[in-house]
C-alpha positions as CSV (number, residue, x, y, z in Angstrom):
1,M,-14.5,-9.7,126.1
2,R,-15.7,-13.3,126.7
3,I,-17.8,-15.1,124.3
4,A,-19.7,-18.3,124.9
5,L,-21.6,-20.3,122.3
6,L,-24.4,-22.7,122.6
7,A,-26.3,-24.4,119.9
8,C,-29.3,-26.5,120.2
9,L,-32.2,-28.0,118.2
10,L,-35.7,-27.9,119.6
11,S,-38.7,-30.1,118.6
12,P,-41.5,-28.3,116.9
13,A,-43.8,-29.0,120.0
14,L,-41.7,-26.6,122.0
15,A,-40.8,-24.2,119.2
16,A,-43.9,-22.0,119.7
17,Q,-42.9,-21.3,123.3
18,T,-39.6,-19.6,123.0
19,L,-38.3,-16.2,122.1
20,V,-39.3,-16.3,118.5
21,S,-42.5,-16.4,116.7
22,T,-43.3,-19.5,114.5
23,Q,-45.7,-17.5,112.2
24,P,-44.4,-16.5,108.8
25,S,-43.2,-12.9,108.4
26,N,-41.7,-10.4,106.1
27,R,-38.2,-9.0,106.6
28,R,-37.5,-6.3,109.1
29,G,-35.3,-3.6,107.5
30,V,-31.7,-3.3,108.7
31,L,-29.9,-0.1,107.6
32,E,-26.1,-0.3,108.1
33,K,-25.3,3.4,107.9
34,F,-21.6,4.3,107.3
35,T,-20.7,7.7,108.8
36,A,-18.0,9.6,110.5
37,I,-17.6,12.5,113.0
38,N,-15.6,14.8,110.6
39,C,-18.1,14.3,107.7
40,G,-20.1,17.4,107.3
41,V,-22.8,15.8,105.2
42,C,-23.4,12.9,107.6
43,P,-25.9,14.7,109.8
44,Q,-28.2,14.8,106.7
45,G,-27.9,11.0,106.5
46,N,-28.7,10.9,110.2
47,T,-31.8,13.0,109.6
48,V,-33.1,10.6,106.9
49,A,-32.5,7.6,109.1
50,T,-34.4,9.3,112.0
51,S,-37.3,10.1,109.7
52,L,-37.5,6.5,108.4
53,L,-37.4,5.2,112.0
54,A,-40.3,7.6,113.0
55,S,-42.5,6.1,110.2
56,N,-41.3,2.5,110.6
57,A,-40.5,2.2,114.3
58,D,-41.3,-1.6,114.4
59,D,-39.9,-2.5,111.1
60,L,-36.4,-0.7,110.8
61,I,-33.1,-1.1,112.7
62,V,-30.4,1.4,112.2
63,I,-26.7,0.7,112.9
64,G,-24.2,3.6,112.7
65,I,-20.8,2.3,111.5
66,H,-18.0,4.9,111.9
67,G,-15.0,4.5,109.7
68,G,-12.7,5.9,107.0
69,G,-10.3,8.8,107.3
70,L,-13.0,11.3,108.5
71,A,-13.7,9.0,111.6
72,T,-10.2,9.6,113.0
73,P,-10.6,11.9,116.0
74,S,-8.4,14.8,117.1
75,G,-8.3,16.6,120.4
76,N,-11.3,15.6,122.5
77,Q,-13.3,14.3,119.7
78,P,-14.9,10.9,120.3
79,D,-13.5,7.7,118.8
80,F,-16.3,5.5,117.5
81,R,-14.2,3.3,115.3
82,T,-14.2,-0.4,115.9
83,A,-12.3,-3.3,114.4
84,A,-15.7,-4.7,113.2
85,G,-16.7,-1.4,111.6
86,S,-13.4,-1.2,109.7
87,A,-13.7,-4.7,108.4
88,L,-17.3,-3.9,107.2
89,W,-16.1,-0.7,105.4
90,S,-13.4,-2.9,103.7
91,Q,-15.6,-5.8,102.8
92,F,-18.3,-3.7,101.2
93,G,-16.0,-1.3,99.5
94,I,-17.3,1.8,101.3
95,N,-15.2,4.9,100.1
96,S,-17.6,7.7,101.0
97,Q,-20.2,8.7,103.7
98,P,-23.1,8.9,104.4
99,I,-23.9,5.8,102.5
100,G,-25.8,2.6,103.6
101,L,-26.7,-1.0,103.0
102,M,-30.3,-2.1,103.3
103,N,-30.4,-5.7,104.4
104,R,-27.2,-6.3,102.5
105,T,-29.3,-6.6,99.3
106,P,-28.8,-4.6,96.1
107,H,-31.2,-1.9,95.3
108,N,-31.3,-0.7,91.6
109,G,-28.3,-2.8,90.9
110,Q,-26.2,-1.3,93.8
111,L,-25.3,-2.6,97.2
112,A,-24.1,0.5,98.8
113,I,-26.7,3.3,98.2
114,S,-27.1,6.9,99.0
115,R,-29.5,8.3,101.7
116,T,-31.9,9.4,98.9
117,Q,-32.5,5.6,98.1
118,W,-32.8,4.3,101.7
119,G,-36.5,4.7,101.9
120,S,-37.4,2.9,98.7
121,A,-34.9,0.1,99.5
122,L,-36.6,-0.3,102.9
123,N,-40.0,-0.5,101.4
124,T,-38.7,-3.2,99.0
125,N,-37.4,-5.3,101.9
126,L,-40.5,-4.9,104.1
127,A,-42.5,-6.4,101.3
128,T,-40.1,-9.4,100.9
129,A,-41.0,-12.7,102.7
130,S,-38.4,-14.0,105.1
131,P,-37.9,-17.8,105.6
132,V,-36.8,-17.3,109.2
133,N,-37.8,-15.4,112.3
134,I,-35.4,-14.3,115.1
135,G,-36.0,-13.4,118.7
136,A,-33.7,-12.5,121.5
137,A,-33.3,-12.0,125.3
138,T,-30.8,-9.9,127.3
139,Q,-29.6,-10.3,130.8
140,F,-27.3,-7.7,132.4
141,N,-25.4,-8.2,135.7
142,E,-24.8,-4.7,137.2
143,A,-22.1,-6.0,139.6
144,T,-20.0,-7.7,137.0
145,R,-21.3,-5.7,133.9
146,V,-21.6,-9.0,132.1
147,L,-24.2,-8.9,129.4
148,T,-25.7,-12.3,128.3
149,V,-27.6,-12.4,125.1
150,T,-29.7,-15.4,123.9
151,A,-30.7,-15.4,120.2
152,E,-33.1,-17.9,118.6
153,V,-34.0,-18.5,115.1
154,Y,-37.0,-20.4,113.7
155,Y,-37.4,-21.4,110.1
156,T,-41.0,-20.9,108.8
157,A,-39.9,-22.1,105.3
158,D,-36.8,-23.7,103.9
159,G,-33.8,-21.4,103.6
160,T,-32.9,-19.9,100.2
161,A,-29.2,-20.9,100.1
162,G,-26.6,-22.7,102.2
163,N,-26.5,-22.6,105.9
164,D,-27.3,-19.2,107.3
165,R,-25.6,-17.4,110.1
166,V,-26.5,-15.6,113.3
167,H,-25.0,-12.2,114.1
168,V,-25.2,-10.4,117.4
169,L,-24.0,-6.9,118.1
170,L,-24.3,-4.0,120.5
171,T,-25.1,-0.4,119.7
172,Q,-25.3,2.7,121.9
173,S,-27.4,5.9,121.5
174,N,-27.5,9.4,123.1
175,I,-23.8,9.7,123.2
176,I,-22.8,13.4,123.4
177,G,-19.8,14.4,121.3
178,Y,-18.3,16.3,118.4
179,Q,-19.9,16.2,114.9
180,Q,-18.9,18.2,111.8
181,N,-22.1,19.7,110.1
182,Y,-21.8,21.7,106.9
183,Q,-25.3,23.0,107.2
184,G,-25.5,24.0,110.9
185,G,-21.8,24.4,111.8
186,A,-19.6,22.0,113.8
187,Q,-21.3,20.8,116.9
188,S,-19.5,19.8,120.1
189,N,-22.6,18.5,121.8
190,Y,-24.1,16.4,119.0
191,S,-26.3,13.4,120.1
192,H,-24.9,10.3,118.3
193,Q,-27.6,7.6,117.8
194,H,-27.3,3.7,117.1
195,V,-23.5,3.7,117.2
196,L,-21.9,0.3,116.6
197,R,-19.9,-0.5,119.7
198,A,-19.0,-4.1,119.4
199,Y,-19.9,-7.5,117.8
200,L,-20.7,-10.2,120.4
201,S,-20.8,-12.9,117.7
202,P,-17.9,-13.4,115.1
203,L,-18.2,-10.6,112.5
204,W,-19.5,-12.9,109.8
205,G,-21.8,-14.8,112.2
206,D,-22.1,-18.4,113.7
207,E,-23.1,-20.9,111.2
208,L,-26.5,-22.6,111.8
209,T,-26.6,-26.4,111.4
210,T,-29.7,-26.3,109.3
211,N,-32.1,-24.1,107.5
212,T,-35.1,-26.4,107.0
213,Q,-38.7,-25.5,107.8
214,G,-39.8,-26.1,111.3
215,T,-36.4,-26.1,113.0
216,L,-35.2,-23.8,115.8
217,E,-31.7,-23.1,116.9
218,Q,-30.2,-20.9,119.7
219,R,-27.0,-19.2,120.3
220,T,-25.9,-17.5,123.6
221,Y,-23.1,-14.9,124.0
222,T,-21.6,-13.0,126.9
223,F,-19.8,-9.6,126.8
224,T,-18.3,-7.4,129.5
225,V,-19.7,-4.0,128.9
226,P,-17.1,-1.1,129.6
227,A,-18.0,1.0,132.6
228,S,-18.2,4.2,130.5
229,W,-21.1,2.8,128.4
230,N,-24.5,3.6,129.7
231,I,-26.3,0.2,129.6
232,D,-29.7,1.9,129.4
233,N,-28.7,3.5,126.2
234,C,-27.4,0.2,124.7
235,H,-29.3,-2.0,122.4
236,V,-28.7,-5.6,121.1
237,V,-29.2,-6.2,117.4
238,A,-29.5,-9.8,116.3
239,F,-29.8,-10.8,112.7
240,V,-29.8,-13.9,110.6
241,G,-28.6,-14.1,107.0
242,E,-26.4,-15.5,104.4
243,F,-22.6,-15.4,104.7
244,Q,-21.6,-11.8,104.0
245,G,-24.8,-11.6,102.1
246,A,-28.5,-10.8,102.5
247,I,-30.0,-10.3,105.9
248,H,-33.3,-12.3,106.1
249,N,-34.5,-11.0,109.4
250,A,-33.6,-9.1,112.5
251,V,-34.5,-8.0,116.1
252,E,-33.5,-5.2,118.3
253,I,-34.0,-5.1,122.1
254,G,-32.7,-3.1,125.0
255,A,-29.5,-4.5,126.5
256,N,-30.6,-4.1,130.2
257,N,-32.8,-7.2,130.8
258,F,-35.2,-7.2,127.9
259,T,-36.9,-9.9,125.8
260,T,-38.8,-10.2,122.6
261,D,-42.6,-10.5,123.3
262,V,-44.1,-13.3,121.2
263,E,-47.9,-12.7,121.2
264,E,-48.7,-16.4,120.5
265,L,-46.8,-17.3,123.8
266,N,-48.8,-14.9,126.0
267,A,-52.3,-15.2,124.5
268,S,-54.6,-16.9,126.9
269,A,-51.8,-18.0,129.1
270,P,-52.9,-20.6,131.6
271,V,-50.2,-19.5,134.2
272,L,-48.6,-16.2,135.0
273,L,-44.9,-16.5,135.9
274,F,-43.1,-13.8,138.0
275,P,-40.7,-12.2,138.5
276,Q,-39.0,-12.2,135.1
277,P,-36.2,-13.0,135.2
278,A,-36.2,-15.0,138.5
279,S,-33.2,-15.4,140.7
280,D,-34.2,-17.4,143.8
281,V,-37.8,-18.2,143.5
282,L,-40.3,-18.2,140.6
283,N,-44.0,-17.7,141.4
284,V,-46.5,-19.7,139.2
285,Q,-49.9,-18.1,139.4
286,Q,-52.3,-20.6,138.1
287,M,-55.1,-19.3,135.9
288,I,-56.6,-22.7,135.4
289,D,-58.3,-25.2,137.7
290,N,-56.1,-26.9,140.1
291,A,-56.1,-30.2,138.1
292,V,-52.4,-30.3,137.0
293,A,-50.7,-32.7,139.1
294,V,-47.1,-32.0,138.2
295,Y,-45.4,-29.2,136.3
296,E,-42.1,-29.9,134.4
297,V,-39.4,-27.5,133.6
298,H,-37.3,-28.1,130.5
299,D,-34.2,-26.4,129.3
300,L,-34.2,-25.3,125.6
301,S,-32.7,-28.6,124.4
302,G,-35.9,-30.2,125.7
303,R,-34.3,-31.9,128.7
304,T,-36.4,-32.1,131.8
305,V,-34.4,-30.3,134.6
306,M,-37.2,-30.1,137.3
307,R,-40.6,-31.7,138.3
308,I,-42.9,-29.6,140.5
309,P,-45.7,-31.3,142.3
310,N,-48.8,-29.0,142.3
311,T,-50.0,-29.0,145.9
312,A,-51.4,-25.6,146.1
313,A,-54.3,-23.8,144.8
314,G,-53.6,-20.3,143.3
315,T,-49.8,-19.5,143.4
316,L,-47.0,-21.9,143.6
317,V,-43.7,-20.7,144.9
318,V,-40.9,-22.5,143.2
319,D,-37.2,-22.6,144.4
320,V,-35.1,-22.2,141.2
321,R,-31.8,-21.6,142.9
322,S,-30.6,-25.0,141.4
323,L,-31.1,-23.8,137.9
324,A,-28.2,-22.1,136.0
325,N,-28.8,-18.7,134.4
326,G,-30.7,-19.2,131.1
327,T,-34.1,-19.6,129.5
328,Y,-36.5,-22.5,130.6
329,I,-40.0,-23.7,129.7
330,L,-42.6,-24.6,132.3
331,T,-44.8,-27.3,130.9
332,A,-47.9,-29.3,131.8
333,P,-51.1,-30.5,129.9
334,G,-52.2,-27.3,128.3
335,V,-49.3,-25.2,129.6
336,A,-46.0,-24.2,128.0
337,Q,-44.7,-21.0,129.3
338,R,-41.2,-19.5,129.0
339,F,-39.2,-18.0,131.8
340,M,-35.7,-16.9,132.6
341,V,-33.3,-17.3,135.4
342,A,-30.7,-14.7,136.0
343,R,-28.5,-13.6,138.9
């Protein structure tokens, strides 16, 4: 595994044109579900989580963390244990399963709660305002199997404690393998969902430099995805919260070249940029009068990396081979559109 870190602050003028919304929002629920393949009650926990996802598809993220003695495989049973998962079991004192944390906040005085309380804990968190939003983008290179993840956070209000931290991890679904089940009998072809595979960030996150209203920070990570993992069944989860404490907000996107869609970015867009991501050329389809003399391209630190004379009506074809992989912003009077470069 190779991890690269990048942090930068953007001016409020560019903050609205990135991966993350600048509008205040409530928390998204994050259920860290502690489970195991030899736990016969755990399929009941999986059923509860699936039901909650069905009714809260846009507001809940589930992470299945396998651990404890019942996660030890035998024979051809799958091994879903991870070092990160074991550390989470230890840190939060998990000694049974299925049990879960909802946004790492206590519910009825308890941090680790049974499956019967997950729904009410979710409702409490969904009704809680968050001081920060988070967005993300993924780029996957099929040849090298290197996954690049960019996470951005924007503070719509001042943070509630010390500096928060950004966490990024990878889950995989639709993994067929053994699962004990006391109700239906042991199943050799059980479909495991939302299985924690790896942390791309440090387990306890990367510390942000500020948590004051109107600031934006970015982190970028890379991870080599094992060949046996189906990238189309993998998702990236990024969340921001206190050190080993409350999760303020989170996002989940596909690992195979996906990005968060910020409605404020795309509404009444004066230009249409394609393909996304771009490799050699970027097409700029102009939806406005041909009055803009020059477009500029900025990186996420606000630095101007390219100036593009506007000499054509309709669509401009821009050579972006000189740009490194990453996220950029095309600007001009009345224009500020994000695009990605990936090869």
